[in-house]
C-alpha positions in Angstrom: -24.5 -70.3 -81.1 -24.0 -67.0 -83.9 -24.1 -65.1 -80.7 -21.8 -67.7 -78.8 -19.1 -67.6 -81.3 -19.5 -63.3 -81.3 -18.8 -63.5 -77.8 -15.8 -66.2 -78.0 -14.5 -63.9 -80.8 -15.0 -60.3 -78.2 -13.3 -62.5 -75.6 -10.2 -63.2 -77.6 -9.7 -60.0 -79.0 -9.9 -58.2 -75.4 -7.5 -61.0 -74.3 -5.2 -60.4 -77.1 -5.1 -56.6 -76.3 -4.6 -57.2 -73.0 -1.3 -59.7 -73.9 0.2 -56.6 -75.9 -0.5 -54.2 -73.3 2.6 -52.4 -72.3 3.3 -51.8 -68.4 6.2 -49.9 -67.1 9.2 -51.3 -65.0 11.7 -49.5 -62.9 14.8 -50.8 -61.9 16.1 -49.2 -58.7 18.6 -49.9 -55.8 18.3 -49.3 -52.0 20.7 -48.3 -49.5 24.2 -48.2 -51.1 23.4 -50.9 -53.8 24.7 -53.5 -51.6 22.0 -56.2 -52.4 21.6 -55.5 -56.2 18.8 -55.0 -58.3 15.2 -54.0 -57.6 12.2 -54.2 -59.6 8.9 -52.4 -59.7 5.9 -51.8 -62.1 3.2 -49.0 -62.8 0.3 -49.6 -65.0 -0.5 -45.6 -65.1 3.1 -44.0 -64.0 2.0 -42.7 -60.9 1.7 -45.9 -58.5 4.7 -47.7 -58.4 4.6 -51.1 -56.3 8.0 -53.4 -55.8 8.0 -56.8 -57.5 9.8 -60.1 -55.5 8.6 -57.9 -52.1 11.0 -56.1 -52.5 13.9 -58.2 -52.5 16.9 -58.2 -55.0 16.4 -59.9 -58.2 20.4 -60.2 -58.6 23.1 -60.0 -56.2 26.2 -58.0 -57.3 29.5 -59.7 -58.0 31.0 -57.4 -60.2 33.6 -55.0 -59.3 36.1 -54.8 -56.2 33.2 -53.2 -53.6 30.5 -55.7 -55.4 27.9 -52.9 -55.8 24.8 -52.3 -58.1 24.1 -49.0 -58.1 22.0 -47.1 -60.8 21.2 -50.2 -62.9 19.8 -49.2 -66.1 18.1 -51.8 -68.2 17.0 -51.6 -71.9 15.1 -54.4 -73.9 17.1 -54.5 -77.2 15.8 -55.4 -80.8 15.5 -59.1 -80.5 14.3 -59.2 -77.0 17.2 -59.6 -75.1 17.6 -57.3 -72.0 20.7 -55.4 -71.2 22.0 -54.0 -67.9 25.0 -51.9 -66.7 25.4 -50.2 -63.6 28.0 -48.4 -61.1 30.4 -51.2 -59.2 32.1 -48.5 -56.6 32.5 -45.2 -56.2 36.1 -45.3 -56.9 37.1 -48.2 -59.9 37.6 -47.7 -63.6 35.1 -50.5 -64.6 31.2 -50.4 -64.9 29.2 -53.7 -64.5 27.2 -55.8 -67.2 25.1 -58.6 -67.4 21.7 -59.9 -69.7 18.4 -61.6 -69.2 15.9 -63.0 -71.4 13.6 -62.4 -68.5 14.8 -60.2 -65.8 15.0 -63.2 -63.7 17.9 -65.6 -64.9 20.8 -63.4 -65.4 23.9 -64.3 -67.2 27.5 -64.1 -65.6 28.4 -60.7 -64.2 31.1 -58.9 -66.5 33.5 -55.6 -65.8 33.4 -53.8 -68.9 36.6 -51.4 -68.6 35.7 -48.2 -69.6 38.3 -46.2 -67.9 40.9 -48.5 -67.5 43.6 -47.3 -69.9 43.0 -43.6 -68.4 45.5 -44.1 -65.4 44.6 -40.7 -63.3 40.9 -41.6 -63.9 39.1 -41.7 -60.4 35.9 -43.5 -61.2 33.1 -44.7 -63.5 29.5 -43.6 -62.2 25.9 -43.8 -63.5 26.4 -45.8 -66.9 23.3 -45.9 -69.4 22.9 -47.9 -72.0 20.7 -46.5 -75.4 20.2 -48.4 -78.7 20.3 -46.3 -81.9 18.1 -47.8 -84.4 20.4 -45.7 -87.2 23.6 -47.1 -86.5 21.9 -50.4 -85.1 24.7 -50.2 -82.5 24.2 -49.8 -78.5 25.6 -46.8 -76.7 27.0 -46.8 -73.0 27.1 -43.4 -71.3 28.5 -42.5 -68.3 31.1 -40.0 -66.0 34.2 -40.2 -65.0 36.3 -37.5 -63.2 39.9 -37.0 -64.8 41.9 -34.9 -62.6 43.3 -31.9 -64.4 41.7 -32.9 -67.6 39.0 -29.5 -67.5 40.8 -27.6 -65.2 38.3 -24.6 -65.9 35.9 -26.8 -63.2 38.0 -28.2 -60.5 37.0 -26.2 -58.3 33.3 -26.5 -58.6 32.4 -29.7 -57.4 32.6 -32.0 -54.6 35.6 -32.9 -52.7 38.2 -34.3 -55.7 35.6 -34.8 -58.2 35.0 -32.5 -61.4 32.9 -35.0 -63.9 32.5 -35.1 -68.0 30.4 -37.9 -69.6 32.1 -40.5 -71.9 31.0 -43.3 -74.3 31.7 -46.4 -76.0 29.7 -48.2 -78.4 28.8 -52.0 -79.3 26.8 -54.4 -81.3 27.0 -57.8 -78.8 28.9 -56.5 -75.4 31.9 -58.4 -76.7 33.2 -55.8 -78.4 33.5 -52.3 -77.8 34.9 -49.1 -79.4 37.4 -46.8 -77.9 36.2 -44.5 -75.3 35.6 -41.1 -76.4 34.6 -38.0 -74.6 30.6 -37.7 -75.0 28.9 -34.4 -73.4 31.1 -31.0 -72.5 30.0 -27.9 -71.9 31.9 -26.5 -69.2 30.5 -27.6 -66.3 30.4 -31.0 -63.7 28.1 -33.3 -65.1 26.9 -36.7 -64.4 23.8 -39.0 -64.7 23.3 -38.6 -68.4 20.4 -40.2 -70.1 19.1 -40.5 -73.5 15.7 -40.9 -75.4 14.4 -40.2 -79.0 12.1 -37.2 -79.7 11.5 -37.5 -83.8 14.5 -37.1 -85.4 16.0 -35.6 -82.3 18.3 -36.8 -79.5 17.3 -36.0 -76.1 19.6 -35.7 -73.6 18.4 -35.4 -70.0 21.4 -34.7 -67.4 22.2 -33.4 -64.1 24.3 -30.4 -63.5 26.7 -31.4 -60.5 28.1 -28.2 -59.8 28.6 -27.7 -55.9 29.9 -24.1 -55.6 28.1 -22.6 -56.2 25.3 -25.1 -55.7 23.4 -26.4 -58.6 22.3 -30.3 -58.4 19.3 -29.8 -60.7 18.0 -31.9 -64.0 18.2 -30.0 -67.1 17.8 -31.1 -70.8 19.0 -30.7 -74.1 19.3 -32.1 -77.8 21.2 -32.7 -81.1 20.6 -34.2 -84.2 23.7 -35.9 -83.9 23.9 -39.3 -81.3 27.5 -38.4 -80.0 27.9 -34.6 -80.9 26.3 -31.0 -81.5 24.2 -31.2 -78.5 22.4 -27.5 -77.6 23.3 -25.5 -74.5 21.7 -26.7 -71.8 18.1 -25.9 -70.6 17.3 -24.4 -67.5 16.6 -26.5 -64.9 13.6 -28.6 -64.8 13.2 -29.7 -61.4 12.4 -27.6 -58.7 14.7 -26.1 -55.7 15.6 -29.6 -53.9 18.6 -31.2 -55.0 17.7 -34.2 -57.7 19.9 -36.4 -59.2 19.2 -40.0 -61.2 17.0 -38.7 -64.3 15.0 -41.6 -66.5 12.6 -40.7 -68.8 9.1 -41.7 -70.3 7.0 -40.8 -72.7 3.2 -41.2 -71.4 0.4 -40.2 -73.8 1.0 -36.4 -74.6 3.6 -35.8 -72.0 7.1 -36.6 -71.2 8.0 -37.7 -67.9 10.9 -37.5 -66.1 11.6 -39.1 -62.8 14.2 -38.1 -60.5 15.8 -39.1 -57.0 15.1 -36.5 -54.5 18.3 -37.6 -52.6 18.3 -35.3 -50.1 15.0 -35.5 -49.1 14.7 -39.4 -49.5 12.2 -39.8 -52.2 11.8 -40.0 -55.4 9.9 -36.6 -57.7 8.7 -36.3 -61.1 8.2 -33.3 -63.3 6.2 -33.6 -66.8 5.8 -31.5 -70.1 4.1 -31.7 -73.3 6.4 -29.4 -75.0 9.8 -30.2 -73.4 10.3 -26.4 -72.6 7.5 -25.7 -69.7 7.5 -28.4 -66.9 4.8 -29.4 -64.0 6.1 -30.6 -61.0 4.2 -33.9 -60.1 6.1 -35.4 -57.2 3.3 -35.2 -54.9 1.2 -37.7 -57.1 4.0 -40.1 -57.7 4.1 -43.2 -55.3 7.5 -45.4 -55.2 8.7 -48.1 -53.2 10.0 -47.2 -49.5 13.8 -47.2 -50.0 14.0 -46.8 -54.0 17.2 -44.9 -55.5 17.1 -44.0 -58.8 17.2 -46.2 -62.2 15.8 -46.6 -65.2 12.5 -47.0 -66.7 11.4 -49.3 -69.3 8.2 -51.2 -71.0 7.3 -55.0 -71.0 4.3 -56.6 -71.9 1.8 -58.4 -69.9 2.9 -62.1 -70.0 6.7 -61.0 -68.7 4.8 -58.6 -65.8 3.0 -62.0 -64.8 6.0 -64.2 -64.1 7.4 -61.6 -62.5 4.5 -61.3 -60.1 4.9 -65.0 -59.3 8.8 -64.7 -59.0 9.8 -64.9 -54.9 13.7 -65.0 -55.0 15.4 -64.9 -52.1 19.6 -64.6 -51.6 20.8 -65.0 -48.0 
């Protein structure tokens, strides 16, 4: 009996340990974002497998063009998941929805982040970040306002010369006024934030076309909304890269990105945020994956997602 009870205790501890284990999820889109939200999971950060048979978890309804590009999901301190995304190539709003389980979603909303700017051309690649210091969420994105930054007007693709902007919120109902978030004299999109101790890390895409850059860089600040150091040299290789998302996995900082000209995902990793190793040939993603965001979930939620079979006709 003694040994039987000991065995039960050991099994119980194993089950508790497994239930508390974190698994990695990746939110992404395919094609032009027409069919909506896709999710993949991984246990090690290398091998990523699609959920729901690589079918959508949520069809887009927000915006005139009804796209769901660049889906960014984070889990708030109370457990609810919050998502923002790009609804269109040329609209002044971004999409927002929330969920308790990543399966059932709230009604989709349009956040009018740039409606007040008459000349604004777009609102691209929004990302959410929760700041424990202020207890607020910050949403950052990129917008082109012709003539606002004339020194870079001829360096971008066609009519685009982006800068990053932001709003903050506590409840996704009331939002602060839109303000400029990041400006270092070059065309920039696809910003994503992370904590590194007391520092805020900002990974971004240098969107300069002439002469071509199209690479991922990193900078940091002690203050969330200002004071970012001059950006690093490119941390990605010679291929064009966009849509970075960052993961701290063991001793390494991992940055996954979309090698969009090669139609595949890539990754680099670093222990010190200075020296980066390209590990693109070691990561595997579902066919057709376009960039999104990595976050973690517990085993019980992943088990539910693994059993989910949703179809939207």
